[in-house]
mmCIF file of the C-alpha atoms, coordinates in Angstrom:
data_MODEL
# 
_entry.id   MODEL 
# 
loop_
_atom_site.group_PDB 
_atom_site.id 
_atom_site.type_symbol 
_atom_site.label_atom_id 
_atom_site.label_alt_id 
_atom_site.label_comp_id 
_atom_site.label_asym_id 
_atom_site.label_entity_id 
_atom_site.label_seq_id 
_atom_site.pdbx_PDB_ins_code 
_atom_site.Cartn_x 
_atom_site.Cartn_y 
_atom_site.Cartn_z 
_atom_site.occupancy 
_atom_site.B_iso_or_equiv 
_atom_site.pdbx_formal_charge 
_atom_site.auth_seq_id 
_atom_site.auth_comp_id 
_atom_site.auth_asym_id 
_atom_site.auth_atom_id 
_atom_site.pdbx_PDB_model_num 
ATOM 1   C CA . MET A 1 1   ? 118.395 159.672 92.975  1.00 0.00 ? 1   MET A CA 1 
ATOM 2   C CA . PHE A 1 2   ? 115.922 156.802 92.971  1.00 0.00 ? 2   PHE A CA 1 
ATOM 3   C CA . VAL A 1 3   ? 115.293 154.828 96.167  1.00 0.00 ? 3   VAL A CA 1 
ATOM 4   C CA . GLU A 1 4   ? 113.422 151.540 96.473  1.00 0.00 ? 4   GLU A CA 1 
ATOM 5   C CA . HIS A 1 5   ? 111.905 150.214 99.725  1.00 0.00 ? 5   HIS A CA 1 
ATOM 6   C CA . GLU A 1 6   ? 110.452 146.681 100.055 1.00 0.00 ? 6   GLU A CA 1 
ATOM 7   C CA . VAL A 1 7   ? 107.340 145.929 102.040 1.00 0.00 ? 7   VAL A CA 1 
ATOM 8   C CA . PHE A 1 8   ? 105.601 142.735 103.198 1.00 0.00 ? 8   PHE A CA 1 
ATOM 9   C CA . ILE A 1 9   ? 101.867 143.313 103.705 1.00 0.00 ? 9   ILE A CA 1 
ATOM 10  C CA . GLY A 1 10  ? 100.967 141.980 107.133 1.00 0.00 ? 10  GLY A CA 1 
ATOM 11  C CA . LEU A 1 11  ? 97.746  141.396 109.053 1.00 0.00 ? 11  LEU A CA 1 
ATOM 12  C CA . ARG A 1 12  ? 97.540  144.882 110.593 1.00 0.00 ? 12  ARG A CA 1 
ATOM 13  C CA . ASP A 1 13  ? 97.658  146.498 107.144 1.00 0.00 ? 13  ASP A CA 1 
ATOM 14  C CA . VAL A 1 14  ? 94.603  144.894 105.605 1.00 0.00 ? 14  VAL A CA 1 
ATOM 15  C CA . ALA A 1 15  ? 90.822  145.216 105.915 1.00 0.00 ? 15  ALA A CA 1 
ATOM 16  C CA . LEU A 1 16  ? 87.999  142.654 105.911 1.00 0.00 ? 16  LEU A CA 1 
ATOM 17  C CA . ASP A 1 17  ? 88.681  141.821 102.232 1.00 0.00 ? 17  ASP A CA 1 
ATOM 18  C CA . ASN A 1 18  ? 92.347  141.017 103.010 1.00 0.00 ? 18  ASN A CA 1 
ATOM 19  C CA . LYS A 1 19  ? 93.392  143.941 100.826 1.00 0.00 ? 19  LYS A CA 1 
ATOM 20  C CA . VAL A 1 20  ? 95.714  146.661 102.005 1.00 0.00 ? 20  VAL A CA 1 
ATOM 21  C CA . THR A 1 21  ? 94.121  149.795 103.471 1.00 0.00 ? 21  THR A CA 1 
ATOM 22  C CA . ASN A 1 22  ? 94.718  153.314 102.235 1.00 0.00 ? 22  ASN A CA 1 
ATOM 23  C CA . THR A 1 23  ? 96.210  154.249 105.602 1.00 0.00 ? 23  THR A CA 1 
ATOM 24  C CA . ALA A 1 24  ? 98.760  151.427 105.274 1.00 0.00 ? 24  ALA A CA 1 
ATOM 25  C CA . LEU A 1 25  ? 99.588  152.445 101.699 1.00 0.00 ? 25  LEU A CA 1 
ATOM 26  C CA . LEU A 1 26  ? 100.268 155.981 102.878 1.00 0.00 ? 26  LEU A CA 1 
ATOM 27  C CA . SER A 1 27  ? 102.563 154.642 105.574 1.00 0.00 ? 27  SER A CA 1 
ATOM 28  C CA . TYR A 1 28  ? 104.565 152.668 102.976 1.00 0.00 ? 28  TYR A CA 1 
ATOM 29  C CA . LEU A 1 29  ? 105.004 155.785 100.851 1.00 0.00 ? 29  LEU A CA 1 
ATOM 30  C CA . GLU A 1 30  ? 106.032 157.795 103.819 1.00 0.00 ? 30  GLU A CA 1 
ATOM 31  C CA . ASP A 1 31  ? 108.546 155.158 104.942 1.00 0.00 ? 31  ASP A CA 1 
ATOM 32  C CA . ALA A 1 32  ? 110.156 155.128 101.449 1.00 0.00 ? 32  ALA A CA 1 
ATOM 33  C CA . GLY A 1 33  ? 110.492 158.870 101.549 1.00 0.00 ? 33  GLY A CA 1 
ATOM 34  C CA . GLY A 1 34  ? 112.057 158.501 104.996 1.00 0.00 ? 34  GLY A CA 1 
ATOM 35  C CA . VAL A 1 35  ? 114.624 156.018 103.634 1.00 0.00 ? 35  VAL A CA 1 
ATOM 36  C CA . HIS A 1 36  ? 115.625 158.622 101.025 1.00 0.00 ? 36  HIS A CA 1 
ATOM 37  C CA . SER A 1 37  ? 115.949 161.400 103.606 1.00 0.00 ? 37  SER A CA 1 
ATOM 38  C CA . ASN A 1 38  ? 118.015 159.139 105.925 1.00 0.00 ? 38  ASN A CA 1 
ATOM 39  C CA . LEU A 1 39  ? 120.473 158.476 103.084 1.00 0.00 ? 39  LEU A CA 1 
ATOM 40  C CA . VAL A 1 40  ? 121.072 162.151 102.299 1.00 0.00 ? 40  VAL A CA 1 
ATOM 41  C CA . GLY A 1 41  ? 121.247 163.510 105.892 1.00 0.00 ? 41  GLY A CA 1 
ATOM 42  C CA . PHE A 1 42  ? 117.780 164.969 106.316 1.00 0.00 ? 42  PHE A CA 1 
ATOM 43  C CA . GLY A 1 43  ? 116.114 162.035 108.072 1.00 0.00 ? 43  GLY A CA 1 
ATOM 44  C CA . LEU A 1 44  ? 114.346 161.836 111.435 1.00 0.00 ? 44  LEU A CA 1 
ATOM 45  C CA . ASN A 1 45  ? 117.573 161.268 113.370 1.00 0.00 ? 45  ASN A CA 1 
ATOM 46  C CA . ASP A 1 46  ? 119.181 164.261 111.614 1.00 0.00 ? 46  ASP A CA 1 
ATOM 47  C CA . ILE A 1 47  ? 116.585 166.814 112.811 1.00 0.00 ? 47  ILE A CA 1 
ATOM 48  C CA . PRO A 1 48  ? 118.546 167.855 115.947 1.00 0.00 ? 48  PRO A CA 1 
ATOM 49  C CA . ASN A 1 49  ? 121.496 168.790 113.734 1.00 0.00 ? 49  ASN A CA 1 
ATOM 50  C CA . VAL A 1 50  ? 119.767 170.376 110.710 1.00 0.00 ? 50  VAL A CA 1 
ATOM 51  C CA . LYS A 1 51  ? 117.092 172.037 112.868 1.00 0.00 ? 51  LYS A CA 1 
ATOM 52  C CA . ARG A 1 52  ? 114.465 171.405 110.229 1.00 0.00 ? 52  ARG A CA 1 
ATOM 53  C CA . SER A 1 53  ? 111.742 168.839 109.662 1.00 0.00 ? 53  SER A CA 1 
ATOM 54  C CA . TRP A 1 54  ? 109.702 167.909 106.560 1.00 0.00 ? 54  TRP A CA 1 
ATOM 55  C CA . VAL A 1 55  ? 105.978 168.571 106.884 1.00 0.00 ? 55  VAL A CA 1 
ATOM 56  C CA . LEU A 1 56  ? 103.412 167.209 104.398 1.00 0.00 ? 56  LEU A CA 1 
ATOM 57  C CA . LEU A 1 57  ? 100.995 169.481 102.580 1.00 0.00 ? 57  LEU A CA 1 
ATOM 58  C CA . GLY A 1 58  ? 99.256  166.947 100.341 1.00 0.00 ? 58  GLY A CA 1 
ATOM 59  C CA . TRP A 1 59  ? 99.018  163.584 98.582  1.00 0.00 ? 59  TRP A CA 1 
ATOM 60  C CA . LYS A 1 60  ? 97.634  162.376 95.286  1.00 0.00 ? 60  LYS A CA 1 
ATOM 61  C CA . ILE A 1 61  ? 97.437  158.628 94.673  1.00 0.00 ? 61  ILE A CA 1 
ATOM 62  C CA . GLU A 1 62  ? 96.074  156.400 91.924  1.00 0.00 ? 62  GLU A CA 1 
ATOM 63  C CA . ILE A 1 63  ? 95.821  152.668 92.526  1.00 0.00 ? 63  ILE A CA 1 
ATOM 64  C CA . PHE A 1 64  ? 95.683  150.328 89.539  1.00 0.00 ? 64  PHE A CA 1 
ATOM 65  C CA . GLU A 1 65  ? 95.660  147.077 91.484  1.00 0.00 ? 65  GLU A CA 1 
ATOM 66  C CA . ARG A 1 66  ? 95.289  146.882 95.226  1.00 0.00 ? 66  ARG A CA 1 
ATOM 67  C CA . PRO A 1 67  ? 97.759  144.463 96.894  1.00 0.00 ? 67  PRO A CA 1 
ATOM 68  C CA . LYS A 1 68  ? 96.570  141.970 99.533  1.00 0.00 ? 68  LYS A CA 1 
ATOM 69  C CA . TYR A 1 69  ? 97.798  140.207 102.610 1.00 0.00 ? 69  TYR A CA 1 
ATOM 70  C CA . GLY A 1 70  ? 101.030 138.297 102.137 1.00 0.00 ? 70  GLY A CA 1 
ATOM 71  C CA . ASP A 1 71  ? 102.073 140.203 99.027  1.00 0.00 ? 71  ASP A CA 1 
ATOM 72  C CA . LYS A 1 72  ? 105.607 141.533 98.782  1.00 0.00 ? 72  LYS A CA 1 
ATOM 73  C CA . ILE A 1 73  ? 105.653 144.922 97.101  1.00 0.00 ? 73  ILE A CA 1 
ATOM 74  C CA . SER A 1 74  ? 108.190 147.709 96.773  1.00 0.00 ? 74  SER A CA 1 
ATOM 75  C CA . ILE A 1 75  ? 107.914 151.494 96.743  1.00 0.00 ? 75  ILE A CA 1 
ATOM 76  C CA . LYS A 1 76  ? 110.123 153.418 94.397  1.00 0.00 ? 76  LYS A CA 1 
ATOM 77  C CA . THR A 1 77  ? 110.521 157.107 95.133  1.00 0.00 ? 77  THR A CA 1 
ATOM 78  C CA . TRP A 1 78  ? 112.505 160.165 94.101  1.00 0.00 ? 78  TRP A CA 1 
ATOM 79  C CA . SER A 1 79  ? 112.585 163.920 94.511  1.00 0.00 ? 79  SER A CA 1 
ATOM 80  C CA . ARG A 1 80  ? 110.695 165.266 91.541  1.00 0.00 ? 80  ARG A CA 1 
ATOM 81  C CA . GLY A 1 81  ? 111.170 169.036 92.066  1.00 0.00 ? 81  GLY A CA 1 
ATOM 82  C CA . ILE A 1 82  ? 112.186 171.609 94.612  1.00 0.00 ? 82  ILE A CA 1 
ATOM 83  C CA . GLU A 1 83  ? 111.086 175.287 94.530  1.00 0.00 ? 83  GLU A CA 1 
ATOM 84  C CA . LYS A 1 84  ? 111.762 178.110 96.989  1.00 0.00 ? 84  LYS A CA 1 
ATOM 85  C CA . LEU A 1 85  ? 109.390 176.786 99.666  1.00 0.00 ? 85  LEU A CA 1 
ATOM 86  C CA . TYR A 1 86  ? 107.998 173.520 98.267  1.00 0.00 ? 86  TYR A CA 1 
ATOM 87  C CA . ALA A 1 87  ? 109.397 170.077 97.549  1.00 0.00 ? 87  ALA A CA 1 
ATOM 88  C CA . TYR A 1 88  ? 107.658 167.444 95.474  1.00 0.00 ? 88  TYR A CA 1 
ATOM 89  C CA . ARG A 1 89  ? 108.165 163.684 95.817  1.00 0.00 ? 89  ARG A CA 1 
ATOM 90  C CA . ASP A 1 90  ? 106.852 161.041 93.424  1.00 0.00 ? 90  ASP A CA 1 
ATOM 91  C CA . PHE A 1 91  ? 106.303 157.329 93.956  1.00 0.00 ? 91  PHE A CA 1 
ATOM 92  C CA . GLU A 1 92  ? 105.617 154.089 92.079  1.00 0.00 ? 92  GLU A CA 1 
ATOM 93  C CA . ILE A 1 93  ? 104.077 151.069 93.826  1.00 0.00 ? 93  ILE A CA 1 
ATOM 94  C CA . LEU A 1 94  ? 105.534 147.878 92.323  1.00 0.00 ? 94  LEU A CA 1 
ATOM 95  C CA . ASP A 1 95  ? 104.369 144.251 92.666  1.00 0.00 ? 95  ASP A CA 1 
ATOM 96  C CA . GLU A 1 96  ? 106.747 141.300 93.025  1.00 0.00 ? 96  GLU A CA 1 
ATOM 97  C CA . ASN A 1 97  ? 107.257 141.278 89.207  1.00 0.00 ? 97  ASN A CA 1 
ATOM 98  C CA . LYS A 1 98  ? 108.201 144.984 89.290  1.00 0.00 ? 98  LYS A CA 1 
ATOM 99  C CA . GLU A 1 99  ? 104.989 145.918 87.501  1.00 0.00 ? 99  GLU A CA 1 
ATOM 100 C CA . VAL A 1 100 ? 103.564 149.340 88.461  1.00 0.00 ? 100 VAL A CA 1 
ATOM 101 C CA . ILE A 1 101 ? 100.296 148.827 90.387  1.00 0.00 ? 101 ILE A CA 1 
ATOM 102 C CA . GLY A 1 102 ? 99.991  152.341 91.737  1.00 0.00 ? 102 GLY A CA 1 
ATOM 103 C CA . ILE A 1 103 ? 101.467 155.883 91.524  1.00 0.00 ? 103 ILE A CA 1 
ATOM 104 C CA . ALA A 1 104 ? 101.566 158.848 93.896  1.00 0.00 ? 104 ALA A CA 1 
ATOM 105 C CA . THR A 1 105 ? 102.853 162.343 94.291  1.00 0.00 ? 105 THR A CA 1 
ATOM 106 C CA . SER A 1 106 ? 103.249 164.520 97.399  1.00 0.00 ? 106 SER A CA 1 
ATOM 107 C CA . LYS A 1 107 ? 104.051 168.105 98.384  1.00 0.00 ? 107 LYS A CA 1 
ATOM 108 C CA . TRP A 1 108 ? 106.163 169.083 101.347 1.00 0.00 ? 108 TRP A CA 1 
ATOM 109 C CA . VAL A 1 109 ? 107.680 172.084 103.194 1.00 0.00 ? 109 VAL A CA 1 
ATOM 110 C CA . LEU A 1 110 ? 110.654 172.335 105.518 1.00 0.00 ? 110 LEU A CA 1 
ATOM 111 C CA . VAL A 1 111 ? 109.775 173.726 108.915 1.00 0.00 ? 111 VAL A CA 1 
ATOM 112 C CA . ASP A 1 112 ? 112.285 175.285 111.362 1.00 0.00 ? 112 ASP A CA 1 
ATOM 113 C CA . ILE A 1 113 ? 111.839 173.251 114.579 1.00 0.00 ? 113 ILE A CA 1 
ATOM 114 C CA . GLU A 1 114 ? 112.914 176.180 116.726 1.00 0.00 ? 114 GLU A CA 1 
ATOM 115 C CA . ASN A 1 115 ? 110.319 178.769 115.639 1.00 0.00 ? 115 ASN A CA 1 
ATOM 116 C CA . GLY A 1 116 ? 107.807 176.517 113.823 1.00 0.00 ? 116 GLY A CA 1 
ATOM 117 C CA . LYS A 1 117 ? 107.984 178.636 110.637 1.00 0.00 ? 117 LYS A CA 1 
ATOM 118 C CA . ILE A 1 118 ? 108.317 177.393 107.046 1.00 0.00 ? 118 ILE A CA 1 
ATOM 119 C CA . SER A 1 119 ? 111.972 177.476 105.977 1.00 0.00 ? 119 SER A CA 1 
ATOM 120 C CA . ARG A 1 120 ? 113.274 178.403 102.522 1.00 0.00 ? 120 ARG A CA 1 
ATOM 121 C CA . ILE A 1 121 ? 114.805 175.343 100.832 1.00 0.00 ? 121 ILE A CA 1 
ATOM 122 C CA . ASP A 1 122 ? 118.451 176.145 100.198 1.00 0.00 ? 122 ASP A CA 1 
ATOM 123 C CA . PRO A 1 123 ? 120.617 174.772 97.356  1.00 0.00 ? 123 PRO A CA 1 
ATOM 124 C CA . LYS A 1 124 ? 122.327 172.266 99.692  1.00 0.00 ? 124 LYS A CA 1 
ATOM 125 C CA . VAL A 1 125 ? 119.031 170.471 100.109 1.00 0.00 ? 125 VAL A CA 1 
ATOM 126 C CA . CYS A 1 126 ? 118.492 170.266 96.345  1.00 0.00 ? 126 CYS A CA 1 
ATOM 127 C CA . GLU A 1 127 ? 121.988 168.957 95.858  1.00 0.00 ? 127 GLU A CA 1 
ATOM 128 C CA . ALA A 1 128 ? 121.576 166.290 98.549  1.00 0.00 ? 128 ALA A CA 1 
ATOM 129 C CA . TYR A 1 129 ? 118.336 164.895 97.143  1.00 0.00 ? 129 TYR A CA 1 
ATOM 130 C CA . THR A 1 130 ? 119.410 164.919 93.510  1.00 0.00 ? 130 THR A CA 1 
ATOM 131 C CA . VAL A 1 131 ? 116.181 165.986 91.788  1.00 0.00 ? 131 VAL A CA 1 
ATOM 132 C CA . GLU A 1 132 ? 114.945 163.775 88.952  1.00 0.00 ? 132 GLU A CA 1 
ATOM 133 C CA . GLU A 1 133 ? 112.866 165.020 86.023  1.00 0.00 ? 133 GLU A CA 1 
ATOM 134 C CA . ARG A 1 134 ? 110.614 161.960 85.917  1.00 0.00 ? 134 ARG A CA 1 
ATOM 135 C CA . LYS A 1 135 ? 107.016 162.491 87.009  1.00 0.00 ? 135 LYS A CA 1 
ATOM 136 C CA . VAL A 1 136 ? 104.051 160.101 87.482  1.00 0.00 ? 136 VAL A CA 1 
ATOM 137 C CA . PHE A 1 137 ? 101.285 162.623 86.866  1.00 0.00 ? 137 PHE A CA 1 
ATOM 138 C CA . GLU A 1 138 ? 101.143 165.262 84.129  1.00 0.00 ? 138 GLU A CA 1 
ATOM 139 C CA . GLU A 1 139 ? 100.121 167.990 86.542  1.00 0.00 ? 139 GLU A CA 1 
ATOM 140 C CA . VAL A 1 140 ? 103.142 169.564 88.216  1.00 0.00 ? 140 VAL A CA 1 
ATOM 141 C CA . ASP A 1 141 ? 101.311 170.732 91.336  1.00 0.00 ? 141 ASP A CA 1 
ATOM 142 C CA . LEU A 1 142 ? 98.682  168.904 93.343  1.00 0.00 ? 142 LEU A CA 1 
ATOM 143 C CA . GLY A 1 143 ? 96.214  171.744 93.021  1.00 0.00 ? 143 GLY A CA 1 
ATOM 144 C CA . LYS A 1 144 ? 94.038  173.286 95.732  1.00 0.00 ? 144 LYS A CA 1 
ATOM 145 C CA . LEU A 1 145 ? 91.076  171.314 97.009  1.00 0.00 ? 145 LEU A CA 1 
ATOM 146 C CA . VAL A 1 146 ? 87.910  173.272 97.657  1.00 0.00 ? 146 VAL A CA 1 
ATOM 147 C CA . GLU A 1 147 ? 85.290  172.261 100.208 1.00 0.00 ? 147 GLU A CA 1 
ATOM 148 C CA . PRO A 1 148 ? 81.665  171.741 99.239  1.00 0.00 ? 148 PRO A CA 1 
ATOM 149 C CA . ASN A 1 149 ? 79.005  174.329 99.983  1.00 0.00 ? 149 ASN A CA 1 
ATOM 150 C CA . LEU A 1 150 ? 76.734  171.833 101.732 1.00 0.00 ? 150 LEU A CA 1 
ATOM 151 C CA . TYR A 1 151 ? 77.170  168.515 103.572 1.00 0.00 ? 151 TYR A CA 1 
ATOM 152 C CA . ILE A 1 152 ? 74.936  165.484 103.923 1.00 0.00 ? 152 ILE A CA 1 
ATOM 153 C CA . ASP A 1 153 ? 76.462  164.166 107.144 1.00 0.00 ? 153 ASP A CA 1 
ATOM 154 C CA . SER A 1 154 ? 78.949  164.981 109.924 1.00 0.00 ? 154 SER A CA 1 
ATOM 155 C CA . THR A 1 155 ? 80.473  163.445 113.029 1.00 0.00 ? 155 THR A CA 1 
ATOM 156 C CA . MET A 1 156 ? 82.823  164.434 115.857 1.00 0.00 ? 156 MET A CA 1 
ATOM 157 C CA . PHE A 1 157 ? 86.234  162.858 116.466 1.00 0.00 ? 157 PHE A CA 1 
ATOM 158 C CA . THR A 1 158 ? 88.626  163.391 119.376 1.00 0.00 ? 158 THR A CA 1 
ATOM 159 C CA . VAL A 1 159 ? 92.360  162.771 118.734 1.00 0.00 ? 159 VAL A CA 1 
ATOM 160 C CA . ASN A 1 160 ? 94.028  160.340 121.174 1.00 0.00 ? 160 ASN A CA 1 
ATOM 161 C CA . ARG A 1 161 ? 97.649  159.539 121.912 1.00 0.00 ? 161 ARG A CA 1 
ATOM 162 C CA . SER A 1 162 ? 97.968  156.677 119.414 1.00 0.00 ? 162 SER A CA 1 
ATOM 163 C CA . LEU A 1 163 ? 97.486  159.092 116.491 1.00 0.00 ? 163 LEU A CA 1 
ATOM 164 C CA . ILE A 1 164 ? 100.211 161.615 117.488 1.00 0.00 ? 164 ILE A CA 1 
ATOM 165 C CA . ASP A 1 165 ? 103.502 161.812 115.543 1.00 0.00 ? 165 ASP A CA 1 
ATOM 166 C CA . VAL A 1 166 ? 107.011 162.985 116.482 1.00 0.00 ? 166 VAL A CA 1 
ATOM 167 C CA . ASN A 1 167 ? 106.013 166.579 115.871 1.00 0.00 ? 167 ASN A CA 1 
ATOM 168 C CA . ASN A 1 168 ? 103.326 166.183 118.556 1.00 0.00 ? 168 ASN A CA 1 
ATOM 169 C CA . HIS A 1 169 ? 100.603 166.596 115.974 1.00 0.00 ? 169 HIS A CA 1 
ATOM 170 C CA . LEU A 1 170 ? 98.095  164.192 114.411 1.00 0.00 ? 170 LEU A CA 1 
ATOM 171 C CA . HIS A 1 171 ? 100.099 162.012 111.982 1.00 0.00 ? 171 HIS A CA 1 
ATOM 172 C CA . ASN A 1 172 ? 98.906  162.985 108.504 1.00 0.00 ? 172 ASN A CA 1 
ATOM 173 C CA . ILE A 1 173 ? 98.282  159.406 107.365 1.00 0.00 ? 173 ILE A CA 1 
ATOM 174 C CA . TYR A 1 174 ? 95.526  159.138 109.965 1.00 0.00 ? 174 TYR A CA 1 
ATOM 175 C CA . PHE A 1 175 ? 93.454  161.706 108.090 1.00 0.00 ? 175 PHE A CA 1 
ATOM 176 C CA . MET A 1 176 ? 92.311  158.631 106.169 1.00 0.00 ? 176 MET A CA 1 
ATOM 177 C CA . ASP A 1 177 ? 91.143  156.938 109.372 1.00 0.00 ? 177 ASP A CA 1 
ATOM 178 C CA . ILE A 1 178 ? 89.245  160.014 110.412 1.00 0.00 ? 178 ILE A CA 1 
ATOM 179 C CA . ALA A 1 179 ? 87.622  160.148 107.015 1.00 0.00 ? 179 ALA A CA 1 
ATOM 180 C CA . ASN A 1 180 ? 86.425  156.542 107.443 1.00 0.00 ? 180 ASN A CA 1 
ATOM 181 C CA . GLU A 1 181 ? 84.459  157.561 110.510 1.00 0.00 ? 181 GLU A CA 1 
ATOM 182 C CA . VAL A 1 182 ? 82.044  159.725 108.457 1.00 0.00 ? 182 VAL A CA 1 
ATOM 183 C CA . LEU A 1 183 ? 81.670  157.549 105.336 1.00 0.00 ? 183 LEU A CA 1 
ATOM 184 C CA . PRO A 1 184 ? 78.339  155.722 105.129 1.00 0.00 ? 184 PRO A CA 1 
ATOM 185 C CA . MET A 1 185 ? 78.788  152.117 106.266 1.00 0.00 ? 185 MET A CA 1 
ATOM 186 C CA . GLU A 1 186 ? 78.007  150.612 102.859 1.00 0.00 ? 186 GLU A CA 1 
ATOM 187 C CA . ILE A 1 187 ? 80.621  152.889 101.229 1.00 0.00 ? 187 ILE A CA 1 
ATOM 188 C CA . TYR A 1 188 ? 83.223  152.176 103.945 1.00 0.00 ? 188 TYR A CA 1 
ATOM 189 C CA . ARG A 1 189 ? 82.828  148.409 103.638 1.00 0.00 ? 189 ARG A CA 1 
ATOM 190 C CA . ASN A 1 190 ? 82.399  148.057 99.874  1.00 0.00 ? 190 ASN A CA 1 
ATOM 191 C CA . ALA A 1 191 ? 84.093  150.937 98.066  1.00 0.00 ? 191 ALA A CA 1 
ATOM 192 C CA . ASP A 1 192 ? 87.579  150.323 96.632  1.00 0.00 ? 192 ASP A CA 1 
ATOM 193 C CA . PHE A 1 193 ? 88.873  153.838 96.136  1.00 0.00 ? 193 PHE A CA 1 
ATOM 194 C CA . LYS A 1 194 ? 91.321  153.901 93.291  1.00 0.00 ? 194 LYS A CA 1 
ATOM 195 C CA . TRP A 1 195 ? 92.016  157.644 93.418  1.00 0.00 ? 195 TRP A CA 1 
ATOM 196 C CA . ILE A 1 196 ? 92.817  159.663 96.543  1.00 0.00 ? 196 ILE A CA 1 
ATOM 197 C CA . GLN A 1 197 ? 93.702  163.282 96.980  1.00 0.00 ? 197 GLN A CA 1 
ATOM 198 C CA . MET A 1 198 ? 94.429  164.871 100.322 1.00 0.00 ? 198 MET A CA 1 
ATOM 199 C CA . MET A 1 199 ? 95.217  168.423 101.348 1.00 0.00 ? 199 MET A CA 1 
ATOM 200 C CA . CYS A 1 200 ? 96.611  169.127 104.790 1.00 0.00 ? 200 CYS A CA 1 
ATOM 201 C CA . LYS A 1 201 ? 96.086  172.720 105.989 1.00 0.00 ? 201 LYS A CA 1 
ATOM 202 C CA . LYS A 1 202 ? 96.399  173.043 109.761 1.00 0.00 ? 202 LYS A CA 1 
ATOM 203 C CA . GLU A 1 203 ? 97.873  170.682 112.355 1.00 0.00 ? 203 GLU A CA 1 
ATOM 204 C CA . ILE A 1 204 ? 95.647  168.848 114.836 1.00 0.00 ? 204 ILE A CA 1 
ATOM 205 C CA . LYS A 1 205 ? 96.943  168.333 118.336 1.00 0.00 ? 205 LYS A CA 1 
ATOM 206 C CA . LEU A 1 206 ? 96.425  165.765 121.102 1.00 0.00 ? 206 LEU A CA 1 
ATOM 207 C CA . GLY A 1 207 ? 93.036  166.012 122.673 1.00 0.00 ? 207 GLY A CA 1 
ATOM 208 C CA . ASP A 1 208 ? 91.569  168.212 119.922 1.00 0.00 ? 208 ASP A CA 1 
ATOM 209 C CA . THR A 1 209 ? 88.005  167.468 118.887 1.00 0.00 ? 209 THR A CA 1 
ATOM 210 C CA . VAL A 1 210 ? 87.367  167.964 115.182 1.00 0.00 ? 210 VAL A CA 1 
ATOM 211 C CA . LYS A 1 211 ? 84.181  167.993 113.184 1.00 0.00 ? 211 LYS A CA 1 
ATOM 212 C CA . VAL A 1 212 ? 84.242  165.766 110.127 1.00 0.00 ? 212 VAL A CA 1 
ATOM 213 C CA . PHE A 1 213 ? 81.900  166.529 107.202 1.00 0.00 ? 213 PHE A CA 1 
ATOM 214 C CA . TYR A 1 214 ? 80.794  164.333 104.279 1.00 0.00 ? 214 TYR A CA 1 
ATOM 215 C CA . GLN A 1 215 ? 79.450  165.060 100.810 1.00 0.00 ? 215 GLN A CA 1 
ATOM 216 C CA . VAL A 1 216 ? 79.307  163.448 97.354  1.00 0.00 ? 216 VAL A CA 1 
ATOM 217 C CA . GLU A 1 217 ? 80.245  165.577 94.366  1.00 0.00 ? 217 GLU A CA 1 
ATOM 218 C CA . ASN A 1 218 ? 80.528  164.434 90.776  1.00 0.00 ? 218 ASN A CA 1 
ATOM 219 C CA . GLY A 1 219 ? 81.079  160.844 91.855  1.00 0.00 ? 219 GLY A CA 1 
ATOM 220 C CA . GLU A 1 220 ? 83.698  161.815 94.437  1.00 0.00 ? 220 GLU A CA 1 
ATOM 221 C CA . HIS A 1 221 ? 83.335  161.179 98.182  1.00 0.00 ? 221 HIS A CA 1 
ATOM 222 C CA . VAL A 1 222 ? 84.463  164.346 99.901  1.00 0.00 ? 222 VAL A CA 1 
ATOM 223 C CA . VAL A 1 223 ? 85.515  164.547 103.537 1.00 0.00 ? 223 VAL A CA 1 
ATOM 224 C CA . VAL A 1 224 ? 86.314  167.875 105.191 1.00 0.00 ? 224 VAL A CA 1 
ATOM 225 C CA . ILE A 1 225 ? 87.941  168.092 108.629 1.00 0.00 ? 225 ILE A CA 1 
ATOM 226 C CA . LYS A 1 226 ? 87.414  171.289 110.655 1.00 0.00 ? 226 LYS A CA 1 
ATOM 227 C CA . SER A 1 227 ? 87.882  172.451 114.222 1.00 0.00 ? 227 SER A CA 1 
ATOM 228 C CA . GLU A 1 228 ? 85.087  171.831 116.653 1.00 0.00 ? 228 GLU A CA 1 
ATOM 229 C CA . ASP A 1 229 ? 83.868  175.439 116.230 1.00 0.00 ? 229 ASP A CA 1 
ATOM 230 C CA . GLU A 1 230 ? 84.192  175.069 112.395 1.00 0.00 ? 230 GLU A CA 1 
ATOM 231 C CA . LYS A 1 231 ? 86.439  178.153 112.151 1.00 0.00 ? 231 LYS A CA 1 
ATOM 232 C CA . CYS A 1 232 ? 89.602  176.298 111.205 1.00 0.00 ? 232 CYS A CA 1 
ATOM 233 C CA . LEU A 1 233 ? 89.998  174.075 108.168 1.00 0.00 ? 233 LEU A CA 1 
ATOM 234 C CA . HIS A 1 234 ? 92.381  171.170 108.941 1.00 0.00 ? 234 HIS A CA 1 
ATOM 235 C CA . GLY A 1 235 ? 92.149  169.170 105.714 1.00 0.00 ? 235 GLY A CA 1 
ATOM 236 C CA . ILE A 1 236 ? 90.125  167.883 102.738 1.00 0.00 ? 236 ILE A CA 1 
ATOM 237 C CA . ILE A 1 237 ? 90.165  164.381 101.297 1.00 0.00 ? 237 ILE A CA 1 
ATOM 238 C CA . ARG A 1 238 ? 88.578  163.404 97.967  1.00 0.00 ? 238 ARG A CA 1 
ATOM 239 C CA . LEU A 1 239 ? 88.045  159.723 97.130  1.00 0.00 ? 239 LEU A CA 1 
ATOM 240 C CA . LYS A 1 240 ? 86.736  157.940 94.095  1.00 0.00 ? 240 LYS A CA 1 
# 
């Protein structure tokens, strides 16, 4: 089952160059996936009945042409594969002429809302989503991101109410905003990252202070988010 969701790029979704931010792009992808889930009975409003909620484990995105303020784009999405514990969702970002200007894939788990544990994905879920064989990347899995051995900079960040989602955790798309806090200013203002990979490991809660590390490896800008005491890895983002 393929689902298409149209988006108008507004003022709040662009940066100083009038081009859409990576956080906004992630929100468009997430919304498109939400449209699909709503259609098949596993959406946000269905959680009290199904007792399970989708939780993101990772993103991989490649942008061919970054849309700008005022553009009308659409997000095409589908369920690309479902295993025992993991579900994969792919996306195409289309311009007004239906030309592909970006692609993305993502990895999810179903979590039991009563005990907080990962739930096995049963055949009824597979049947509801109608898995498609089409894929946007050759690699089936997103792969595991590894943190650098050393860092060249770091900063602290405290999570406030505006960043919390319906699961009472930091909304995963805001990992990008946290990453921006540690990027050097010239990189933050001038870099147009065409490739993004994100791995989400451990939830971050309201009021938590995290330590954000920065390094450059093989032309990639690497951001690692850890707990304040550095004992817990929350996520890794690689940009280039």
